[in-house]
N, C-alpha and C positions, 0 to 999 in steps of 0.2 A: 690531583688529576684535573685536567681541563674539562669543563662542562661540555657535554656532547650536544647540547641544544643549539641547533642552527635552523632557524625558521625561514620560510619564504612565502610570499603571497604571490600566487601565480594565476594566470588565466586558466580556466577549466581545461584547456587543451594542453597545458603544461608549460606555456611560455609566459613572458611578461605581458602585463595588461597594456594594450595600446588600441588606438582608434584607426589603425590602418585598414582601408577597405580590403575585403577578401572575396574570393570567388571560388566556388566549389562546383565541380562536375560530378554527378553521382548517378547511380541507378535509381535510387529511391529517396525521395524527400518525404519525411514523416512530420506532420504538423500536430503537435500535442505531446507533452511530456508527462502524461499520467501513466497508469499501469499498462494500458493497451498500447500506447505509442512506444513506451520503453521496451515492452516485451516483443513487439514487432521488430524494433530496431535490433534487439539482441538476436532473434532468430534469423533475420535477414543477413546480418553481418556474419553470423556463423556459417551461413551457406555461401559466403563469398561475394555477396552483393555489396556495392559501394553505397553507404548509407549516410545521410545527413538527417538528424532529428533536431527540430527547433521547438522551443517552448517559450511563450511570451512572458512567463514568470519563472518561479523556481520549479524544479521537478516535484511532482506530487503536491503542489501548493493548494490545489482545489479539491475535487471530489476524491482523489485517490488517497488523501490523508485524512478524510472525514468519514471513514467507514466504521463499522463496529469491530474492526480488527480481527475478523474471523476467516478461517479457511473452513468452509462448510458446504454441505450439500444443499442446505435450505430445507429443513424439516417441514416448515409450514407450507412450502410449495407443493407438497404431496396433496394437501387438501384442495389445492387449485388444479390438481391433475397435471402438473407440469413435470411428468415423469422423465421426459427426455433431459430437461435441464438438471434435475436432481441427479440422474444417473451420470451425466457428464461431469458435474461438479464433484460427486463422490469419487469418481474414477481419478480425478486430479488431486484429491485430498492428500493421499500418502505420497504421491510423486512430489508435490510441493514441499511437504514436511521433510522429506528426505533430502531435498536439494539445498535447503538452507536451515539446518537445525539450530543455528544460532539465533535467528530472528523469528523462528516458528517453533511451536511446541504443541503436543497433544493437550487437549483440555476436556475434562469431564463436565457434562452439563447436568444439572438437577432441575427437573420440571415438577414442582409441587402440583398435586392434583387439586384442581378447583372444581368442586361439584357443580358450580353454576356455569361452568364453561364447557369445554369439549368432554364428552363422556369417556370414561376410562377405557372402554373397549376400542374406541376410535384411536386413542393415543397408542394403545398396545399394537393395534394393527399397523399404524403408521410407523412405529419404531421397528416392527418386524420387517416391513418393507425397506425401511431406511438401512437396516443392517445388511440387506441382501441385494440391493440394486447394483452394487459394485463390490469387487473383491476387497477385503480388508486383510492386510498382512500382520499388522501390529496394533491397530487400534482395537480396544475391547468393545464388545457389543453392548446392547442396551440391557437393562434389568430394572426390576422394581426395587424400591427403597422404602424402608420404614423410617420416616422422618422423626419419629419419637426417640429413636436410638442413634441415628446417623448424625455425625457432626454437622452436616448441612442443615439439619432441622433446628439446631439450637438458636439460630438467628431469625427464624420465621415465626409468624403468628401461630398460636397454639392450635388453631383449627386445621392447619395443614399437617396432617399426620402421615400421609402416604404420598408417594410420588414415583418418578421414573428417572433413570440415568442413562445417558448415551454419550458417545464420543464425537468430537469434532476437533478443530485446531485453532490456535491463536497465532496471529501474525502482526509484526510491526509493519503496517501497511506502507508508510512513507519510505522506510528503509528497503522494502521489497522493490519499490520503483527505482530507487537509487542503485540497487545492486543489479537490476536488469540493465540500466543505462551504463553502469560501470563495465559490465561484461560486454555490452555492445561496443563500447569504446576500445576495450582491450582487444577486440576482434576486428578493429579497423574503422568503426563508425565515428562520425563527428557529432558530438552532442553540444548544442548551442542553447544555453538558457538565457532568459531575458532577451529573447530575439523574436519579436512579433513578425509573423509572415503576412505581408501585404497581399491583397488579392493577386494570385499568380496568373500568368498569361499562358494559355494553352495553345500548343501547336500540334500538327499531326504526329510529330515524332518526339515530342518532349514538352517540358514545362520550364518556364523562366519565373523565378520568384526572387523578391528582395526581402531580406530580413532586417528589421530595424530594432534598435534598443541600445541604451546606454551609450549613445553617441557614435554608434558604429552602423555601417551598412554592409551587409553580406549578400552577395549575389549568388544564386544557386541555379544551376541548370540540371534538371533531373529527367530521366526517361519515364518515371512513374511517380505519381503523387499519392500519398496516403493521408486521408483526413481522419485523424484520431483526436480531434479537438474536444471530445467529451460533450459537455453541455453546449459548447459553441459549434458543434459539428454541423448543424443545419445552417447556421449563419455563415460559416466558412464555405460550405458547399455552394450556397447562393452566390457568394462573392467570387468563387472560382469558376462557376459555370453559368451564372445568371439564371439559374433555375432553382426551384424550391426543393428538388430532390424527390425521389420516389418513396422515401421512408420518413414518416413524421416521427418526431420525438415527443415523449411526454416527460416533462421535467418534474422530478419528485425531490422535495427537500427532506433530508433525514438529519435529525439533530440529536446530540448526545449531551449529557451532563456528567461531570465528575464531582463526587462528594467524598467526605471522609469515609474511611473504610467501614462497611456495614457488616462484615463478617470476617472471621479469622482464618478460615481454611482456604485451600487452593482451587476449589471447585467454582464453576460459574453457574448462574441460574438462567433459565428461560421461563418467562412468565406469560400467562394468557390474560389479556385484558378483556373485560366484558364486551368491548366493542369489536372483538375478534382479532385485534392486532397482537403481535408478539413483541415483547421487549426483553432484552438481555440485561443482566447485571453481572459484570465481570470483575475479577480481581485486577487491580491496575496500579502499576508502579509502586507496589509494596504497601503504601499507606492510604490508598484510595480505592473507590469503586466506580467503575464506568457504567453508566446506565443509558440505554438507547435501543432502538432508534424510533423516531417518529416517522411517519410517512404522510406528507401533505403535498398537494400540487403546488408548484412554484411558478410565479409569473413576474418576479421582480428582476432587479439588476443582478446579473450573474457575478459581477465582481464585488458585490456587497451582500453576501449571503450570511445570515446570522440566525441564531435560534430566537424564536419569539417568546414573549412572556407566557402565552398560552401553552406553548410546547413545554416550557420549563415546569409549569404547574402540572401539566398532564403527566410528565415523568415522575415528578415528586409524589403525586397521588398514587401512581402505580407502586412506587417503592413502599409507600405507607400501607398499601393494601396487603403487602406480603411480609414485610420485615417488622420486627419489634422496634428497631431503632428508627424513629421517624425523622423525616427531613422536610425542610421548607426551601423555597427559592433562595433564602438568605444563606443556606448551607452550601450552595453550589460554588465550588472553587474555580471551576473552569467549564466552559461549554464550547462546542464547535458544531458547525453545520456544513453540509455539502449538498450539492444538487446532482442527482443521478440522472443521466440521460437514458431513459428507458424507451424501448421500442413501443410505439403507440399501438394499443390493441383495444379490445372492446371491454376491458375491465372497468367495472363501475367505480372502484376506489383506487387510490394510490397504492394501498397496501397489497392489492391483488394484481397490479400490473406486472407483466412478465419481466424477469431479470435476465432473460436469455439475450444473446447478441445476434445481430444481423450484419453481414458484410454485403455492401451494395456496390457492385462493380459498374464501371462506366467506361466503355471503349469508343465513345464518340470523339475520337481524337487520341491524344496521348493517354495512356492508362491512368485511371483514377479509381481509388478504392476508398469508400467511406465506411467507417466503423460506427455502428450504432448499438447502444446498450452494452450489456455485459456486466461482469462482476469480477472481483479480484481472483476468486477461486478458479475461474475458467479463463483467465488471461493468457496463460501459456498455450492452451488449446486454441484460443482465438488467434493468437499470433501465428501458430503453426498453419492454420487454415488460410490466414491472410497471405503468408509468404508463399504457400503453395500456389495461390492465385497469381501473385506478383511474378513468380518464376515462369508460369505459363504465359502471362501477358507479355513478358520481356523475351520470350523465346529461350528461356533457361531451363527447359524441361529436363535437359541432360544432367542437371544438378539435383534431380529428385532423390538421388541416393543419400543426400544430406538431410532429407526431410525427417522430422522427428528427432533430430539430434538433441533438442533441449530436454527431452524426456530422460536422457541418459547423461546429463551433465549437471554438476553442482553450480549454484550461484556463487559469486565471489565470497570467500570466507566460509563456505559450507563444506569444503573438502576435508572434513575431519579425519576421514579414513580413506582418502584417495579422491581422484577427480570425478568419479561417478557417484551418483546418489547411493547411499547405503543406509538402510534402516537402523544400523547401529548408531549412526549419527544422531538420530532422534532418541533412541532408547538409552544411549550412553553419553549424552552430552555432558552430564555431570562428571563422569569419569575423565573425559577428555579435558574438561575445564580444570579439574583437580590437578592433572599433570602439568598443565600450563601454569597454574598458580605457583607451583614449586619453582618453576623457571623464573617467575617474576615476583619472588617473595618480597621484594622491596616495595611493591605497590600495596597500599591499604586494601584489605579484602573487599570492601564494597566497590571500590574503584576498579579493581581487577574484574570483579563479577560483571560490572557494567560494560567494560571493554570486551570481555569474552562474549557477552550476549550481543553486543552491537556489531562487532567486527569479525568474530569467529577466528579463522586462521590468519586473517589480515591484521590481527593484533601484533604479529611479528613485524609487519611493515610499520605500524604505528610506533612500536617501541624499539625499532632497530637502533643499535648503538647507544641505548639508554640503560643506565645501571642504577639510577637513583632518582628520587623525585626532583632533585636539583637539575637533572638533565632534561626535565620536562618543561623547563622555562617557567615564567611567572604563573601563579595560580590566579587567573584573571577573575574568576568567580569560584565559589566553593565547589571543589571537585572538577573544575574545568580549567585545564592547563593549556598554555600557549601551544604546546606540541600538538594537542588534539585539534585545536582550532586551525592551525596551519594544515594539518592532515586533511581536515574536512574541506578547507578552501582549495587545497591543491588537487585532491583526488576525488572529491564528491560534490563539487560545484557550489558549495556554500558561499554566500556573499554577506549575510546579515545575521543579526541575533535571532531573528525569527527562523531562519533556515536551520540554525544550530540548536536553539533551545526548544523548538516545537516540531521540527520535521526530522532532522538527523538524530535527535534525541527528544526526550520529554523532560529535560532538565528544568524547563520553565516552570513546571509544577512545583519544583523543590526550591526555587529561588525567591529571594526577598524582592519586594517592590523596588523598581529602579534598576534591576540587574540587566535588563535588555538594553537600556540606555548606556549603561556602563560598558557592556560588551560591544555595542556599536561604536562607541567612542574609541575603544581599544583597537578595533578592526580598522577604523579610519586612520588612526595614528600610525598603525603598523603599515598600512598601504602607503601612507605618505612617506614614511621612513624608507621603504623599499624604493619608491619612485625617485627619491633624492639620491 
């Protein structure tokens, strides 16, 4: 039988790579390819607006891939009386989990009670409120737990004998951004990565912008501009309007470390630090534990964000305060840091600054909407409100019947039981996956499991016309075949080893030193072969 492997390296829009100048006319130009920009692009395209989104780097390259990977209401925000934010986030929790059950899943959290921190009555009251601020359909509520007998207690220091459990969700944050962008493109949006937006020119009835990157110039004429540049939002706004903007940003750096697995079960932990901050310890990629985050004010270079030695020590000390297995900075296998653009408020510390979002409209000429703050959990709601405003500003109020469509739609790959979100997808992902495993029995079980989790129903597109590992092309790195690389480059805007190993997947954690260089060399050679 002739091998079915036929690879191609394409431009993210589906055609061959070239430097031909392009021009787009659209209703909305969105600057920023993080979760907010991608979610707005998806919602707007689904309502029939002509959308162009540009990102100066890769999708989710910065803040949106540097989160704690959680879909959560924010239990600690109750203490700060941010009830509106928590209610909004809790209301979104199950909507998101149902829309993409392949990249999201419910997660039970264990909070050991530390007698030197918050009193037990306060925690019970907070969890009681957390369970009731928004409707829960399938996530179990909170409860007390005896850590002397529960498996979650086995890895903890012996003084932690009692605690509490509650529910939230886990998400592959970078893939969530990509899936929003993918859905936007399939609904007609143009998604341009590695395309920096120069300061645009404003006119009474529209915007003119030039996008530059990788030797190309793209000219865009848009009726409305959306500034979703994340930490760069204030800077971009100043360049677009020559004004500082009405909403100041507080830049907060959050850092995480990954260490060898500290516990064997599937629960996560939430720990109280004596300084009042909250830190999570999450099961991660099978063999590891993810610990974070820190919250420190940031005033450095936004393109060079990294964890500090002090933050690493801080997180290691917290791990050692709770777990029997002790760690040092030398045990850290990987770390990452991101800067969150929070709305400036009167909070005394970075940890207590609000995570809520603000939409700042500007109608002094062509419509401009700036997005400040926000979090992954509320990104869909943020996008819905943003596109409501855009429709009004562009005189598209007649399309209001489309508002809210994202609440009733799956993200790409999430349609396990049909095009609309279904809680069965969350509760029965394992059953769906087992059925697909029989269809692709020629795949090694760990590889199939990774594909099912990463791509959901899109696994059928990845594996179309393939019946054996030989059909997948060369195994460029262990567990990474040419067919998947080509899929990610053609369909998901991947360009480099970092895109593939650290954002489209976390395979980088499992690879030997030098693997990234080897993959970049293979990509370059493949692109060269296609060009010839």
